[in-house]
C-alpha positions, 0 to 999 in steps of 0.5 A, a space after each residue: 802475266 796473270 797465270 804466271 803470277 797465280 802459279 808463282 803465289 801457289 809455289 811461294 806458299 808451298 815453299 813458305 807455308 808459314 807465311 800464308 796467314 801473313 799474305 791474307 790481305 793479298 789473297 783477299 784482294 785477288 779473290 775480290 777482283 781480277 788479279 790483273 787489276 793488281 798490276 795497276 798502280 791506281 788499284 787500291 788499297 794496294 797493288 803488286 810491285 817487284 824489286 831486287 836485292 843485289 849482292 856483290 860477292 867480291 866486296 860482300 856488300 848489298 846494293 841499295 838506293 837512297 829514295 828521295 821521296 820516301 827518305 829511306 834506304 831501299 832495294 831498287 824496284 817499282 811498279 809493273 808496266 803493261 809491257 812486262 811479261 812477268 813479275 821477274 821481268 818487272 824487277 829486271 826492268 826497274 833495276 836497269 831503269 834505276 841503277 843501269 844494271 842490265 839483266 845479263 849483269 845479274 845472276 838470279 838465285 832462285 828459291 824454287 827449282 821448279 819455277 824461277 818466277 817464285 820470289 825470295 820474299 813477298 813483302 807487304 808495306 805501306 806507302 805514304 800519301 804523295 800529293 804531287 802524284 795525287 796518290 793516297 796512302 796505299 800498300 805495295 805487295 812487293 815480290 822481292 828477288 835475290 841476285 848475285 852481281 856479275 863483274 861490271 865493266 862500268 860503275 853503277 850509277 843512278 839514272 832517275 831523280 827519285 834516287 838521291 844516292 846509291 849505297 853499298 852496305 856490308 852484308 853483316 850490317 844488312 843482316 842486322 837491319 830490322 826492316 830487312 830481317 825477313 828477307 835477310 834470313 832467307 838470303 843467308 840460307 840461299 847463299 849457303 845452299 848456292 855455294 854448296 
């Protein structure tokens, strides 16, 4: 996992060199400690997470969850577990655990033809204090992947109490949501490239 993640970060900043400065916080944490510590949710001031943006080409909608604690519309995702072989596998596992969609029901749309682990976007965002989990406010260095949803044999359902609802948002609406501006622009480019 450690070697794969370091390679992934190198590939990401090679593809998106303009984002290197924005990711200084993450690189500083890596220099200050063993990168493996960043996979632990107990590591402060922040740790690595993974998530997936899922697009249904038939309905032209994006799949989101309504998060019970954060009270926000978010893409499915979460923390790394020690059984995950790489960051991409974390995203697949979290998607299945939260909304019952299996890996084989998704098609990864890569931004990097040389490394499938390179995420579409790396987002750094704040998570508020959670007294129930005894967690202080901290940062998530979220590796975000983009997937096309394959035809499903069953309806999507939430499978955890942390999700209030599943939300299908039209792509046009998603592309105008301020909190997703950075990745929505990338996704639009990826979709155009993938369709040609």
